[in-house]
ZAMARGU-4260 file (C-alpha; in steps of 0.2 Angstrom, whole numbers, plus 5000, padded with zeros to 4 digits):
<rodrens>
0) 5001/5000/5000 | 5009/5016/4994 | 5010/5030/5007 | 4996/5045/5003 | 5009/5062/4999
5) 5004/5073/5012 | 4998/5088/5000 | 4984/5076/4995 | 4982/5074/5011 | 4980/5091/5016
10) 4970/5094/4999 | 4956/5082/5008 | 4954/5089/5023 | 4953/5108/5016 | 4940/5103/5004
15) 4929/5094/5021 | 4932/5109/5035 | 4927/5129/5036 | 4941/5140/5040 | 4937/5156/5049
20) 4945/5173/5052 | 4950/5175/5072 | 4933/5189/5070 | 4923/5177/5063 | 4928/5162/5074
25) 4925/5176/5089 | 4906/5180/5081 | 4903/5161/5080 | 4905/5158/5097 | 4898/5174/5104
30) 4883/5174/5094 | 4880/5158/5089 | 4885/5146/5104 | 4901/5138/5095 | 4916/5130/5107
35) 4934/5136/5103 | 4944/5119/5104 | 4961/5123/5108 | 4972/5107/5099 | 4987/5116/5105
40) 5001/5103/5115 | 5002/5108/5137 | 5020/5115/5133 | 5013/5127/5120 | 4998/5132/5132
45) 5011/5138/5145 | 5022/5147/5133 | 5009/5157/5124 | 4994/5157/5135 | 4975/5150/5134
50) 4960/5159/5126 | 4948/5161/5140 | 4932/5149/5137 | 4940/5138/5124 | 4941/5119/5128
55) 4957/5111/5127 | 4960/5095/5118 | 4977/5089/5112 | 4978/5081/5095 | 4984/5069/5099
60) 4970/5065/5109 | 4954/5073/5097 | 4949/5057/5090 | 4948/5046/5108 | 4940/5061/5115
65) 4927/5063/5101 | 4922/5047/5098 | 4906/5040/5110 | 4912/5022/5110 | 4929/5028/5116
70) 4934/5026/5135 | 4943/5043/5134 | 4925/5050/5126 | 4925/5070/5133 | 4903/5073/5134
75) 4907/5091/5129 | 4909/5082/5111 | 4891/5077/5111 | 4883/5094/5112 | 4875/5101/5098
80) 4884/5114/5095 | 4898/5119/5080 | 4918/5116/5086 | 4931/5129/5081 | 4947/5120/5081
85) 4964/5130/5082
</rodrens>
């Protein structure tokens, strides 16, 4: 099985997601109840700070925390709202 080039994986991901400016993300949080999800590493949080009200979900755990069948599932991801990952 051939390894898919990273450029193809990025193109496929971009076709499935919406990109927002920081202002649009803030509007979605303020007006529509979206939740900011900070996927940065803990060391980045310590070094750069956090956005107040954002939920931290380390990138390496994201799929496990989102999957209801996972023993690591986090109930916040069952909420009926938009999640804005950064």
